[in-house]
N, C-alpha and C positions, 0 to 999 in steps of 0.2 A: 504494500500500500504506500503511495506517495505521500509526501508531507501535505500537499494540497488536499488530497483525499482525507487525510486524518483531520485537517482543520475543518473541512466540510462536514465530516462526521461529528466533530466537536460542536459546530454550530447547530446541527440538527438535534443533537442531544440536549444542548442548552435550551433551545426553543421548546422541546418537549418537557424538559424539567421545569421550565417556567410557565408552561401551559399557554404559550403564545405562538403566533405564526411569524413568518419572515418579515412582514410589513411592520408588525408591532415590535419585533426585535430591532429592526433598523431605527424605528422611532425611539425606542428606549436607549439606543446607543447614540442618538443624535447624529445619525449618518443618513445619507441619501439611499433610498431603496435600491436603485441600480448598482451602487457601489457594494452594498451588502449582498445583493444577489450574485454579483461577480465573485465575492469572497466565498459565498455559500456553494457556488458551482465549481470553485477551484480555478476559474478563469483568471483570477487576479489574486496575488498573494495578500493575505490579511496581515496588516502590521501588528507587531507585538502589543502596541498600546490598545488596539481594538480588542485583542484577546483578553488583556487585563481588564478592560471595561466589562466584558462579558463575565469574567470571573467575579468582579465586584458586584455585578447585578445578581449573580447566583448567591454570593455570600450574603448580600442584603436580604434576599428572599429566604435565607436559611436552607438553601438547596445544596445537596452534595455536589461537589465539582466533578465533572467527567474527567477521565484520565487525560493528561496533557500529551500532545504529540511529542515524540521523542526529541525532536530538534528544538523544542521551545521550553527548556527547563527553567530559564531565568527570564522573566518578562516584566516584573514589577519595576526594576530599575530602567532608567533611560540610558541607553547605550549609544554612544556616538558611532555611526556607521555599523550598527548591530554587532560590534566587536565585543564578544563575551570575554575576551582575554584582557580587556582594559577596564579600569575602574569606572563605575557608573558616574554619569554627570548629574543625575537627579533621579527623581521617582515620580510615578503616577499613582494617584490615590483617588478614592471616591469619598467626597465630603459633602454632606448636606444635599445629596442628590445631584452633585456636580462631579465631573471628571476633572480633577485638579492635577497640576504638575508643579514641581518645585525643583530648581536646580541647586546643586550644592554651592556653586559660585555663579554670580551673574554672567550671562553670556550676551554677546551682541545680538540685537534684534534680527539682523540679517541672517543669522544662523538658524532661526526658527524653522524656515522652510527645509533646510537640510535635515533637521531633526524630526519634524512632524509632517513633512510633505505639504499637501494641499488642505490639511485639516484646518477648520475654522478655529482660531485662537483668540482668546481675550486675555490681554496682559493685565495682571492685577498688582504686581509689584515690579516697579521699574526704577531706574536711576539714570540720570543724564551724566555722562562723562565727556566733557569737552565737546559737546554737540552730538555725541553718539549715544543712542538709547541702548541700555543694557537691561535684560529681563532676568528676574529671579523666580517669579511664580506667575501662574495664570490658570486658565480653564480651557479645556478642549470643548468647543461648542458643537462641532460637526466634523465627521470624517468625510473625506471626499477623495475622488479619484485623481 
C-alpha cells in the first residue's frame, strides 16, 4: 500500500469515526472541498499540518486515533522542508476551536509560504525589525491547493 493510499484510508477512517462525510470534514478543517477531495483520493499529497488538524479534531471528539501511516511519525512539530532530521521550528496546536501555530523564534513573513504553502494564515503575533515583518504565532484559516 502506498503512502497516498494509507493517508486516504486514514481520512476515510477519520470521517467514519467522527460520523461525518467528506464535505463536513473539509469544513471542519477549514479547507476547500476540492483540495480535501484530492487528498482523500490520493491525487495530491496531504500536508502534515492537515493530518495534525484531523488528529486534533479526533482528540477533541474523544475518538480513538486511527493508526498513522508509517512515513508520518512526527507531525505535530513544524519542520522546515519536512526534514525530520532537523530541529522543529515550531508547533501546530488546536486552541479554542482554532488551528494555531507558534514558532520557537520569529521568522520573516516571506517564509510563511515556504512553510504553509497556499494555506490561509492570520498572523497574531508579529514584530517589525527595521521594516521587515517577523511572525511568531498565528492561525491557519484555510488549507488550499
